[in-house]
C-alpha positions as CSV (number, residue, x, y, z in Angstrom):
1,X,138.2,68.9,142.6
2,X,135.9,66.5,144.2
3,X,132.9,65.3,142.2
4,X,130.6,66.2,145.1
5,X,132.0,69.6,145.7
6,X,130.4,72.9,144.6
7,X,132.6,74.8,142.2
8,X,132.8,78.6,142.2
9,X,133.3,80.0,138.8
10,X,136.3,82.2,138.3
11,X,135.6,85.7,137.0
12,X,138.0,86.8,134.4
13,X,138.7,90.2,133.1
14,X,139.4,89.2,129.5
15,X,137.6,91.8,127.4
16,X,137.2,89.3,124.6
17,X,135.1,86.9,126.8
18,X,133.5,89.2,129.4
19,X,129.9,90.4,128.6
20,X,129.5,94.1,128.2
21,X,128.1,96.1,131.1
22,X,124.3,96.8,131.1
23,X,123.6,99.7,128.8
24,X,123.0,103.2,130.0
25,X,119.7,104.7,128.9
26,X,121.4,106.9,126.3
27,X,123.0,103.8,124.8
28,X,120.0,101.5,124.9
29,X,118.8,102.1,121.4
30,X,122.2,101.1,119.9
31,X,122.4,98.2,122.3
32,X,119.0,96.9,121.1
33,X,120.0,97.4,117.5
34,X,123.1,95.3,118.1
35,X,121.0,92.6,119.7
36,X,118.6,92.6,116.8
37,X,121.5,92.2,114.4
38,X,122.7,89.2,116.3
39,X,119.6,87.3,117.4
40,X,119.1,85.3,114.1
41,X,122.5,83.6,114.9
42,X,121.1,82.3,118.2
43,X,118.0,80.6,117.0
44,X,117.3,77.0,115.7
45,X,117.4,76.3,112.0
46,X,114.2,77.5,110.3
47,X,112.9,74.0,109.5
48,X,113.3,72.8,113.1
49,X,109.6,73.4,114.1
50,X,108.4,71.4,111.2
51,X,110.8,68.6,112.2
52,X,109.4,68.6,115.7
53,X,105.8,68.4,114.5
54,X,106.5,65.7,111.9
55,X,108.4,63.4,114.2
56,X,106.4,62.6,117.2
57,X,109.1,60.6,119.0
58,X,111.4,63.7,118.7
59,X,108.6,65.9,120.2
60,X,108.0,63.5,123.0
61,X,111.7,63.3,123.9
62,X,112.0,67.0,123.7
63,X,109.1,67.5,126.1
64,X,110.6,65.0,128.5
65,X,114.0,66.6,128.4
66,X,112.6,70.1,129.0
67,X,110.6,68.7,132.0
68,X,113.8,67.3,133.4
69,X,115.7,70.6,132.8
70,X,113.0,72.6,134.5
71,X,112.8,70.3,137.5
72,X,116.6,70.5,138.1
73,X,116.4,74.3,137.5
74,X,113.8,74.7,140.2
75,X,115.6,72.3,142.6
76,X,118.8,74.4,142.5
77,X,117.1,77.8,142.1
78,X,119.0,78.7,139.0
79,X,118.3,82.0,137.2
80,X,115.4,82.0,134.7
81,X,118.0,82.8,132.1
82,X,119.9,79.6,132.8
83,X,116.8,77.5,132.1
84,X,116.1,79.4,128.8
85,X,119.7,79.1,127.7
86,X,119.9,75.4,128.3
87,X,116.8,74.7,126.2
88,X,118.1,77.2,123.6
89,X,121.3,75.1,123.3
90,X,119.3,71.9,123.2
91,X,117.1,73.0,120.3
92,X,119.9,74.7,118.3
93,X,121.9,71.5,118.6
94,X,119.1,69.3,117.5
95,X,118.2,71.6,114.6
96,X,121.6,70.9,113.0
97,X,122.6,67.6,114.5
98,X,120.5,64.4,114.5
99,X,120.4,62.0,117.5
100,X,119.0,58.5,117.6
101,X,115.4,58.7,118.6
102,X,115.8,56.8,121.9
103,X,115.7,58.3,125.4
104,X,119.3,58.1,126.5
105,X,120.9,60.4,124.0
106,X,118.3,63.1,124.7
107,X,118.9,62.7,128.4
108,X,122.6,63.1,128.0
109,X,122.1,66.2,125.8
110,X,119.8,67.8,128.3
111,X,122.3,67.4,131.1
112,X,125.1,68.7,129.0
113,X,123.1,71.8,127.9
114,X,122.0,72.6,131.4
115,X,125.6,72.2,132.7
116,X,126.8,74.6,129.9
117,X,124.1,77.2,130.7
118,X,124.9,77.0,134.4
119,X,128.5,77.6,133.7
120,X,127.6,80.7,131.7
121,X,125.2,82.2,134.3
122,X,125.5,80.7,137.8
123,X,128.1,81.6,140.4
124,X,127.9,78.2,142.2
125,X,127.4,74.9,140.3
126,X,126.3,71.5,141.6
127,X,128.5,68.6,140.5
128,X,127.5,66.8,137.3
129,X,126.2,63.8,139.2
130,X,123.8,66.0,141.3
131,X,122.4,67.5,138.1
132,X,121.1,63.9,137.2
133,X,119.6,62.9,140.6
134,X,116.0,64.0,140.0
135,X,114.3,60.9,138.4
136,X,117.2,59.7,136.3
137,X,116.8,56.7,134.0
138,X,120.5,56.6,133.4
139,X,123.4,58.3,135.2
140,X,126.3,59.4,133.0
141,X,129.9,59.7,134.1
142,X,131.1,63.3,134.3
143,X,133.7,62.7,131.6
144,X,131.0,61.6,129.2
145,X,128.9,64.7,130.0
146,X,132.0,66.9,129.4
147,X,132.6,65.3,126.0
148,X,129.0,66.0,125.1
149,X,129.4,69.6,126.2
150,X,132.3,69.9,123.8
151,X,130.2,68.5,121.0
152,X,127.4,70.9,121.7
153,X,129.7,73.9,121.9
154,X,131.4,73.0,118.6
155,X,128.1,72.4,116.9
156,X,126.9,75.8,118.0
157,X,130.1,77.4,116.7
158,X,130.9,78.4,120.4
159,X,128.0,80.9,120.3
160,X,127.1,80.3,123.9
161,X,126.4,83.9,124.9
162,X,123.1,83.7,123.2
163,X,120.8,86.7,122.6
164,X,117.7,85.9,124.5
165,X,114.4,87.6,125.4
166,X,115.9,88.5,128.8
167,X,118.2,91.0,127.0
168,X,115.2,93.1,125.9
169,X,113.1,93.1,129.1
170,X,114.5,96.3,130.6
171,X,114.0,98.0,127.2
172,X,110.4,97.1,126.8
173,X,109.5,97.6,130.5
174,X,110.9,101.1,130.4
175,X,108.6,101.9,127.5
176,X,105.4,101.0,129.3
177,X,103.0,103.7,130.5
178,X,102.9,104.0,134.2
179,X,101.3,101.0,135.9
180,X,100.6,100.0,139.5
181,X,103.1,97.1,139.3
182,X,106.7,97.6,140.2
183,X,109.5,97.0,137.7
184,X,110.7,94.1,139.6
185,X,107.3,92.5,139.7
186,X,106.8,92.9,135.9
187,X,110.3,91.5,135.3
188,X,109.5,88.5,137.5
189,X,106.2,87.7,135.8
190,X,107.6,88.3,132.3
191,X,110.6,86.1,133.1
192,X,108.3,83.3,134.2
193,X,106.3,83.6,131.0
194,X,109.5,83.5,128.9
195,X,110.8,80.3,130.5
196,X,107.5,78.6,130.0
197,X,107.5,79.4,126.2
198,X,110.2,76.8,125.9
199,X,107.7,74.1,126.3
200,X,105.7,75.0,123.2
201,X,107.6,74.4,120.0
202,X,105.7,77.1,118.1
203,X,107.3,79.8,120.1
204,X,110.6,79.0,118.4
205,X,109.2,80.7,115.3
206,X,109.5,84.0,117.0
207,X,112.8,85.9,117.6
208,X,113.8,86.7,121.1
209,X,112.9,90.4,120.8
210,X,109.3,89.5,119.8
211,X,109.0,87.0,122.7
212,X,110.2,89.6,125.1
213,X,107.8,92.3,123.9
214,X,104.8,89.8,124.1
215,X,105.9,88.6,127.5
216,X,105.9,92.2,128.9
217,X,102.5,92.8,127.4
218,X,101.2,89.6,129.0
219,X,102.8,90.5,132.3
220,X,101.0,93.8,132.4
221,X,97.7,92.5,131.1
222,X,94.5,94.7,131.2
223,X,94.8,95.6,127.5
224,X,98.0,97.5,127.8
225,X,100.1,97.7,124.6
226,X,103.6,98.9,124.0
227,X,103.9,102.2,122.2
228,X,104.8,102.1,118.5
229,X,108.2,103.6,119.1
230,X,110.4,100.6,119.4
231,X,112.7,99.4,116.6
232,X,111.0,99.0,113.2
233,X,112.6,95.6,112.8
234,X,110.5,94.2,115.6
235,X,107.3,93.3,113.8
236,X,104.1,94.5,115.5
237,X,102.1,91.8,113.9
238,X,104.6,89.1,115.2
239,X,104.3,90.6,118.7
240,X,100.5,90.4,118.5
241,X,100.7,86.8,117.2
242,X,103.1,85.8,119.9
243,X,101.0,87.4,122.6
244,X,98.0,85.6,121.4
245,X,99.9,82.3,121.6
246,X,100.9,83.1,125.2
247,X,97.3,83.8,126.1
248,X,96.2,80.5,124.6
249,X,98.9,78.2,126.0
250,X,100.5,79.9,129.1
251,X,98.0,82.2,130.8
252,X,94.7,80.3,130.7
253,X,95.8,77.3,132.8
254,X,96.4,76.9,136.5
255,X,99.8,78.0,137.9
256,X,101.0,74.4,138.4
257,X,100.2,73.4,134.8
258,X,101.1,76.2,132.4
259,X,100.6,74.3,129.2
260,X,97.9,72.2,127.5
261,X,100.7,69.9,126.4
262,X,100.9,66.5,128.1
263,X,104.1,64.8,128.7
264,X,104.3,61.2,127.3
265,X,106.5,58.8,129.1
266,X,109.5,57.8,127.0
267,X,110.0,54.2,126.2
268,X,112.8,52.3,127.9
269,X,116.0,53.1,126.0
270,X,118.0,50.1,124.7
271,X,121.5,51.0,126.0
272,X,123.5,54.1,126.5
273,X,126.7,52.5,125.3
274,X,128.4,54.5,122.5
275,X,126.2,57.6,123.1
276,X,128.7,60.0,121.7
277,X,129.4,57.7,118.7
278,X,125.7,57.9,118.0
279,X,126.0,61.6,118.2
280,X,128.8,61.4,115.5
281,X,131.5,62.5,117.9
282,X,134.1,60.4,116.2
283,X,137.0,62.1,117.9
284,X,135.9,60.9,121.4
285,X,136.5,57.5,122.9
286,X,133.3,55.6,123.6
287,X,132.6,54.7,127.2
288,X,129.7,52.6,128.3
289,X,127.3,54.0,130.9
290,X,125.6,51.9,133.6
291,X,121.8,52.4,133.9
292,X,120.8,53.7,137.2
293,X,118.2,51.8,139.3
294,X,114.7,52.8,138.7
295,X,113.5,55.5,141.0
296,X,109.8,54.6,140.6
297,X,109.6,53.0,144.0
298,X,111.6,55.7,145.7
299,X,110.4,58.8,144.0
300,X,107.8,59.4,146.7
301,X,110.7,59.9,149.1
302,X,112.5,62.4,146.9
303,X,111.9,65.9,148.1
304,X,110.0,67.9,145.5
305,X,110.8,71.5,146.4
306,X,108.7,73.9,144.5
307,X,110.8,76.9,145.3
308,X,110.1,80.2,143.5
309,X,112.7,81.1,140.8
310,X,115.1,83.8,141.7
311,X,114.2,86.5,139.2
312,X,116.9,89.0,138.6
313,X,117.8,91.3,135.7
314,X,119.9,89.2,133.3
315,X,123.4,90.2,132.4
316,X,123.8,91.8,129.0
317,X,125.6,89.4,126.8
318,X,127.9,89.8,123.9
319,X,126.5,87.8,121.0
C-alpha cells in the first residue's frame, strides 16, 4: 500500500472483536451498568493529575500535544470520539509509562495515539505522513510510528475499545424533560463540550459517566437538571462539580478559545534519535529520525480549515 494512499479499514465479523450493537431501550439500563463496571479500567492512574500539576514541563508538552491532535482532528473531520480516544490513550500511557521531558517523544506519542484512535473509529484514514503535516517540528517514519503504536497498545493492555462519555450520551439525553432542542443538536453540543474537557487536566478526575451527564446538562442550559433516576453509582455531587468546572473553563469563553489555559511553546528538542529506546521499548530496533524544516516561514500558506466536526452517535463499544 502506498504511503500516500488512503486506506479503507476492513470490517470483520469476528464476534470477539466487533463492538456490540447499540442497545435497545429495554436493554439500556443493563448496558449502562456494564459500562459503569468497566469505566475504571479505561482511565489514567489516580495520581496522574497530581503528576501533571507538579511537573510543569509535562503539563506544557501535554497541552502542545493536545493542540496538535485537535488541529489534525479538525483538518480531517474525524469523529469527536476519535479525538477523545486519542487523548485518552495519550494520558493512560503517560500515567503508567514515563517519557523524557523533551518535545519529540510527546510528538511521536500524540501521532501514534491519534493513528490508533482513527483505526478504531474512522472508515478512511490519511497516511501516517499526512497526520504530521500540520506544523510539525519533526516528521517520523511510518515504521517508527507503528512501533510506538505497539508500545502504547501493550502498555494499555490492549484495552483500546475504551468506555468514554460518548457511550452514555443517548442514555442521559433520553432522560431529559422535553426541550426545544432536537436530540441531534443536544448530542452535537454535548460532544463538543466532551472533546474540550480533554484540555483541562482536572476533568480526568471524573469518570466518563459523570462527564457525559454534566455535558448534557451544560448542553441544555437554562437550569435544567437530570432526574434523580439514573444509576446510583453515578454520583450526583460529582456531576454537579463537573458541571461547575465546565461552566468555569468551557462555557464562559469565546467559541474560538474554549479554555483559559494558554499554550506555552515547547523548547527545541535535542534529537529524536532513539525515541523508542527512551520510551523503554527495548525489543524494537532504534532508528534515527530527521528533523523536518521549520514551518514558521510557511505556516501562513498552510490552509487552516476550521470545519465543523461531524457529530454522530458513537458506536457502542465492548470494554
